[in-house]
N, C-alpha and C positions, 0 to 999 in steps of 0.2 A: 184434237182431244190437248185437255189441260197436261202442262207439265206435269203436276199431280199424279194424273192417270199413267201418263209416261215412266215417273220414276216408279210408282208403283209396279209396274210392269217389270221395273228393271231390277228390282229388290226379289221377284219372284223369279227372274232368270238367275240372278248371282244367288238366289239359294239353291236351285234345281242345278243348275252346270257348276259351280264351285271351283270355278277356273277364271281367274282374271280378264285374260284376254279373250276368251269365248263368251265371256259373260256379256264384255263391251261389243263383240260383233253381232251377238245374236240381239243383245239391247237396240242398238243400232238397226236391224233387220226388223224388229217388231214393232220399230217408231212407226214405220211406212204401213207396215200391215193393222194398227192400230189406225191412223191417219185416214186409211180405205174407209172404214165405218163413216157413212155419212152422221157430223157431230154438229149443224148447224152455223158452220162459221164462213162458208161459203159467200153470204152475201157481204163480207167486210173488203172485200177485195174490189168492189167494184164502187169503192169511195175515194175520190179525190186524191192523189200519193200523202197531199201532208195532213189530211184529214184522216188518212190509213195509217199512217205511221204513231200519230198521236194517239188513234185508239189503240190498237196494236200494242204501243210501247206501256199504256194504262194497265189492259188487258195483259200484257205478259208480268207486268210489275204485281200487279194483286194475284197473280197464278204462283209468282216465284215465291210469296211470302207465303199463302197457303201450302204451296208444296213444301216450306222450311219447315211451319208446322206440322206439316202431315208426317216429315221423314224427322223430325224430333221428337214427335208421338213415338211411333214406330221403335228407333231406336231407343227410347228411355223405357221401352216394355222388358228388355233383357231376354230376349227370343232364340239365343244363342246362335246367332246369324254369323255367320263368317262374313266380317265384313269389307274386306278387301273387293272378292268376287262382288259382294252386291253393290257397293261403291262404283265399281267398273260396269256394272248393269245398270245402273240410275245413270252416270256418264253418256256410255252409249246410247242409252233411250232420252235422253233428252237433247243432247248434243246436235242433231238433225233439225230441230226449230232455232239453235240458235245462230246455226251458217244459216238457215233461210231469213233470218233476221237481221245478219248483217247482209245480204245479199240484196235484202229490201232498201235498206240503210244506204250500201251503194252504187244502186240503182244504175245498175248493169254496169259502171265504170272496173269492177274487178271481173273479169271471166268467168274464172273458176266460180265464185261465190254464183252471178249469174246461173252458171248452166246449173249448179247444186239447187238452187233458189228453182226453175223452170222444173227438174226432175220431182223435187219436193213437191211444187204444185200440181204436175200432172200427176201423180200417185195418189195425193190429197185429196184433189179431187177427182177420185178416178170415175170415168165415164160411166159403166156399168150402173153404177149405183147413184146415180145424177138425177135418175127422179124421185129415189127414197128421199131427197136432202130435207131435214126437218127446219124449220125455224130455229132464232137463236135460243130461243127459251125451250120448246122441246129438247135439243139438241144435250141444253145446261143438265138437263133430267135424266137426258140417258148418260150423259159422262158420269154424275153421280152416281148411278144406278151400278157404273161400271166400277169405278171407285168402290163403292162397298165392296161389288163383290171379289174384286182383288185383294181389298184390305182382310177379308176372310180366308182369302187362300193363303194370303202371309201370317197371319194369328192360327 
């Protein structure tokens, strides 16, 4: 899923739970639950390592900018958010992708990151949903729809 989708989920969790520690924990857990939904990026893993890292870095950079714009938009609406639990919910919800990215860059040299990356990918491409895996364009549309729904829940 896009970081933006995960961040929107973190906002909802922070608003709902209103406890920073629990918002972080539930954001972290919900990251994996969202990633189990097939979203079209499964084909990115089958590229040569250098090309895969370059593509993932490009996509992650664009996604981070979009997430920043989204968060600026939401935070400027003065929605009476309790910002500390919301910030912790967002942090928990996007952190797994950063750990997985670091695991990719470390290329197995840091054991805990390699293990985290494997767990992340195993859950990310949950076998039960493998036959429903959309292509990248369909996955993009699905994520935009999910983001619109989450934004509606935030507002």
